[in-house]
C-alpha positions in Angstrom: 0.0 0.0 0.0 1.4 3.4 -0.9 2.8 5.6 1.8 2.3 3.1 4.6 4.9 1.5 6.8 3.7 -1.0 9.3 5.4 -2.7 12.2 3.3 -4.0 15.0 6.3 -5.3 16.8 8.1 -2.0 16.5 5.0 -0.2 17.8 4.7 -2.4 20.9 8.4 -2.4 21.8 8.8 1.3 21.3 5.6 2.1 23.2 4.6 4.4 20.3 7.9 6.2 20.7 6.5 8.6 23.2 9.4 10.9 22.9 8.8 11.2 19.2 5.1 12.0 19.9 6.0 14.9 22.2 3.9 17.8 20.8 4.4 21.5 20.7 2.3 23.9 22.7 -1.0 24.5 21.0 -1.7 27.8 19.4 -3.4 30.1 21.8 -2.1 28.5 25.0 0.5 31.1 25.7 4.2 31.1 26.4 5.3 28.8 29.1 2.3 26.5 28.9 3.1 22.8 29.6 3.6 20.4 26.7 0.5 18.6 25.7 -0.4 14.9 26.1 -0.1 13.2 22.7 -3.6 12.1 21.6 -5.1 9.4 19.5 -8.7 10.5 18.6 -10.6 7.2 18.4 -13.8 8.6 16.8 -13.9 10.7 13.7 -15.9 10.5 10.4 -14.7 10.9 6.9 -16.9 11.7 3.9 -17.2 13.9 0.9 -20.7 15.2 -0.2 -19.2 16.6 -3.4 -18.1 13.2 -4.8 -20.2 11.5 -7.5 -23.2 9.9 -5.9 -23.0 12.0 -2.8 -23.2 10.5 0.7 -25.9 8.8 2.8 -24.9 11.0 5.7 -25.0 13.9 6.6 -28.1 15.5 5.2 -27.8 18.8 3.2 -30.1 20.1 6.0 -27.1 20.0 8.3 -25.0 22.8 6.6 -22.6 23.0 9.5 -21.3 19.5 8.6 -22.5 19.0 5.0 -19.1 19.7 3.5 -16.0 17.5 2.9 -14.7 15.9 6.0 -11.3 14.7 4.9 -8.0 14.0 6.7 -6.3 17.2 5.7 -9.0 19.4 7.2 -9.1 17.3 10.3 -5.3 17.5 10.7 -5.5 21.3 10.5 -8.0 21.4 13.3 -6.7 18.7 15.5 -2.9 18.8 15.4 -2.7 22.1 17.3 -4.4 20.3 20.2 -1.8 17.5 20.3 -3.6 15.0 18.2 -1.1 12.7 16.5 -3.5 10.0 15.1 -7.1 9.3 14.5 -9.4 6.3 13.9 -12.2 6.7 11.4 -15.6 5.3 12.3 -17.8 4.5 9.3 -20.9 6.7 8.8 -22.3 5.0 5.7 -24.0 1.6 5.1 -22.8 1.4 1.5 -20.5 -1.5 1.1 -18.0 0.2 -1.2 -17.7 3.1 1.2 -15.5 0.8 3.3 -13.0 0.9 0.4 -13.4 4.6 -0.2 -12.5 5.4 3.4 -9.5 3.0 3.3 -8.2 4.7 0.2 -8.7 8.2 1.6 -7.2 7.2 5.0 -4.2 5.5 3.4 -3.1 8.8 1.9 -2.6 10.6 5.2 -0.5 9.3 8.0 -2.6 11.0 10.7 -5.1 8.1 10.1 -4.1 5.0 12.0 -7.2 2.9 11.6 -10.8 2.7 10.3 -13.9 1.0 11.6 -16.0 -0.2 8.8 -19.6 -1.0 8.2 -20.5 -4.7 7.5 -23.7 -6.6 8.5 -23.2 -9.7 10.6 -25.7 -12.4 9.9 -26.1 -11.4 6.2 -24.7 -13.4 3.2 -21.2 -12.4 2.3 -20.1 -11.1 5.7 -17.1 -13.4 5.9 -16.0 -12.7 2.4 -16.3 -9.0 2.8 -14.5 -9.1 6.2 -11.6 -11.0 4.6 -11.5 -8.5 1.7 -11.3 -5.3 3.8 -9.1 -6.9 6.5 -6.3 -7.3 4.0 -5.7 -3.7 4.5 -4.0 -3.2 7.9 -5.9 0.1 8.5 -9.2 -1.9 8.8 -9.6 -2.5 12.5 -13.2 -3.6 12.9 -16.8 -2.8 12.3 -19.5 -0.6 13.7 -22.9 -2.1 14.2 -26.1 -1.3 16.1 -29.5 0.4 15.8 -28.5 2.5 12.8 -29.6 2.5 9.1 -32.9 0.9 10.0 -31.2 -2.1 11.6 -32.6 -3.8 14.8 -29.6 -5.0 16.7 -31.5 -6.6 19.6 -33.5 -8.9 17.3 -30.7 -9.6 14.9 -28.1 -10.4 17.5 -30.0 -13.5 18.7 -29.6 -15.3 15.3 -27.0 -18.1 15.3 -25.4 -16.7 12.0 -25.0 -13.3 13.6 -23.1 -14.8 16.5 -21.0 -16.9 14.2 -20.1 -13.8 12.2 -19.1 -11.9 15.3 -16.9 -14.9 16.2 -15.2 -14.4 12.8 -14.6 -10.8 13.7 -13.1 -11.8 17.1 -11.0 -14.5 15.5 -9.6 -12.0 13.1 -8.4 -9.9 16.0 -10.8 -7.1 15.1 -13.1 -4.9 17.2 -16.9 -4.2 17.3 -18.0 -0.7 17.9 -21.4 -0.8 19.5 -23.6 2.1 18.2 -25.5 4.5 20.4 -26.2 2.2 23.4 -29.8 2.1 24.8 -30.9 0.0 27.7 -32.0 -3.0 25.5 -28.7 -2.7 23.6 -26.7 -2.9 26.9 -28.4 -6.2 27.8 -27.7 -7.6 24.4 -24.0 -6.7 24.6 -23.9 -8.8 27.8 -25.5 -11.8 26.0 -23.3 -11.4 22.9 -20.0 -11.3 24.9 -21.2 -14.3 26.8 -21.5 -16.1 23.5 -18.2 -14.7 22.1 -16.0 -14.0 25.1 -13.0 -13.1 22.9 -14.8 -10.3 21.1 -13.4 -6.9 21.9 -16.1 -4.2 22.1 -16.0 -0.4 22.2 -19.2 1.3 23.3 -19.7 4.6 21.4 -21.2 7.8 22.9 -22.2 6.4 26.3 -22.0 9.9 27.9 -25.0 11.1 25.7 -27.0 7.9 26.1 -30.3 8.5 27.9 -30.4 6.9 31.4 -33.8 5.4 32.2 -35.9 6.8 35.1 -36.2 5.0 38.4 -38.0 1.7 38.3 -37.5 -1.6 36.4 -36.0 -0.1 33.3 -33.3 1.7 35.4 -32.7 -1.5 37.4 -32.1 -3.4 34.1 -29.8 -0.7 32.8 -27.8 -0.6 36.0 -27.5 -4.4 36.1 -26.3 -4.6 32.4 -23.8 -1.8 33.0 -22.4 -3.6 36.0 -22.0 -6.8 34.1 -20.4 -4.9 31.1 -18.0 -3.2 33.5 -16.8 -6.6 34.8 -15.8 -7.7 31.3 -12.2 -6.6 30.6 -12.6 -6.9 26.8 -15.3 -4.1 26.7 -14.1 -0.5 26.4 -16.1 2.8 26.3 -15.5 6.1 24.5 -16.0 9.3 26.3 -17.4 10.7 23.1 -20.3 13.1 22.9 -19.6 14.3 26.3 -21.1 17.6 25.2 -24.7 17.1 24.2 -28.1 18.7 24.5 -29.5 18.7 28.0 -33.0 20.3 28.5 -32.6 22.1 25.2 -29.1 23.5 25.9 -25.6 22.3 25.4 -23.8 23.1 28.7 -20.0 23.3 28.3 -19.0 23.3 32.0 -17.7 20.2 33.6 -20.1 20.4 36.5 -23.1 19.7 34.2 -21.6 16.5 33.0 -19.4 15.3 35.9 -21.8 12.9 37.7 -22.5 11.1 34.4 -18.8 10.9 33.5 -17.9 9.7 37.0 -20.5 6.9 36.8 -19.0 5.7 33.5 -15.4 6.1 34.7 -16.2 4.3 37.9 -17.7 1.4 35.9 -14.9 0.9 33.4 -11.9 2.2 35.3 -8.7 4.0 33.9 -7.7 1.2 31.6 -10.9 1.0 29.5 -11.9 4.6 28.7 -10.9 6.2 25.4 -11.0 9.7 24.0 -13.2 10.4 20.9 -14.1 13.8 19.5 -16.9 12.7 17.1 -15.5 15.1 14.6 -17.1 16.7 12.5 -20.4 15.6 14.1 -19.4 17.5 17.2 -19.8 20.7 15.2 -23.6 20.3 15.3 -23.6 21.1 19.1 -20.2 22.8 19.8 -16.7 22.8 18.3 -13.5 20.7 18.5 -11.9 23.1 21.0 -14.8 22.8 23.4 -14.7 19.0 23.1 -11.0 19.0 23.9 -11.4 21.4 26.8 -14.1 19.3 28.6 -12.2 16.0 28.1 -9.0 17.5 29.5 -10.8 19.1 32.4 -12.4 15.8 33.4 -9.2 13.7 33.1 -7.3 16.3 35.0 -9.3 15.3 38.1 -7.7 11.8 37.9 -4.2 10.6 38.7 -1.6 12.0 36.3 -1.0 8.6 34.6 -4.7 8.4 33.6 -4.3 11.0 30.9 -1.8 9.0 29.0 -4.0 6.0 29.1 -7.2 7.9 28.2 -5.7 9.9 25.3 -3.8 7.1 23.6 -2.6 4.0 25.4 -6.1 2.5 25.9 -6.8 2.9 22.2 -3.9 0.5 21.4 -5.5 -2.2 23.6 -9.0 -1.6 22.2 -8.1 -1.4 18.5 -4.6 -2.8 18.0 -3.9 -0.1 15.5 -0.4 0.1 14.1 2.0 3.0 14.2 2.5 4.7 10.8 5.7 6.4 9.8 
């Protein structure tokens, strides 16, 4: 593959060459500000509405994000904040968009992985998985209640479980989309059936928590069981989201929820994800970085390194690009 140099052993032994990842002070921080923590952003989207055929998402009715979201623009926004790599999460159900993203990501070394979109339980899953996995940037699939799919019903099918076992056997990761209480219970059942499956739960900070009563008890029970499974990770993505018609940007408004998630998963299984450019629908990249840094700063100093890049290595097994 053009412009790619891969060495998993080198990456592991060098620990991502932390010294080489040391970053300059971000613009606007002022002289004398401390050096930043190197960052791997584990959740961005790539697409181009101007290409032939357009895109299934976003809609032209979202002008703030209905414009090309490509690595060069992301790099210009993210690098000043210390971002040194990003993992793309697919935002299209079109099969060939998996290849389109791999081609685009392959041209810019800031991209260290992609999470594709394939449908477990459907004919051709294994063949397509093998096809895209030949590219070392392909690190897994995203699946859930998206694009008209019904995860809770589909996940019970034997072929679905078999295909998720193929994913696990390939050493790849499943990103669980937009968790709701029934989804959380199904994650428990699926990881019981496929214990070797690595899972990353997306956007849990913005997931609605059920009110008191049986639904809340079921949610809490599922979350506790998920928290006990060392192969399940969570992204602190969509920290900033709409609450009572507003998007509060202060830590106090989000802290209880973040502490609940952090307390469930612990310092070794939480990842940073900006959700760029979708974050622009509620705030901006700078505000996302600010709230993430403020929350992690309340933890032990070593937690920042884990949160901002080390845990993404364990979750996705991405490979250092040079």
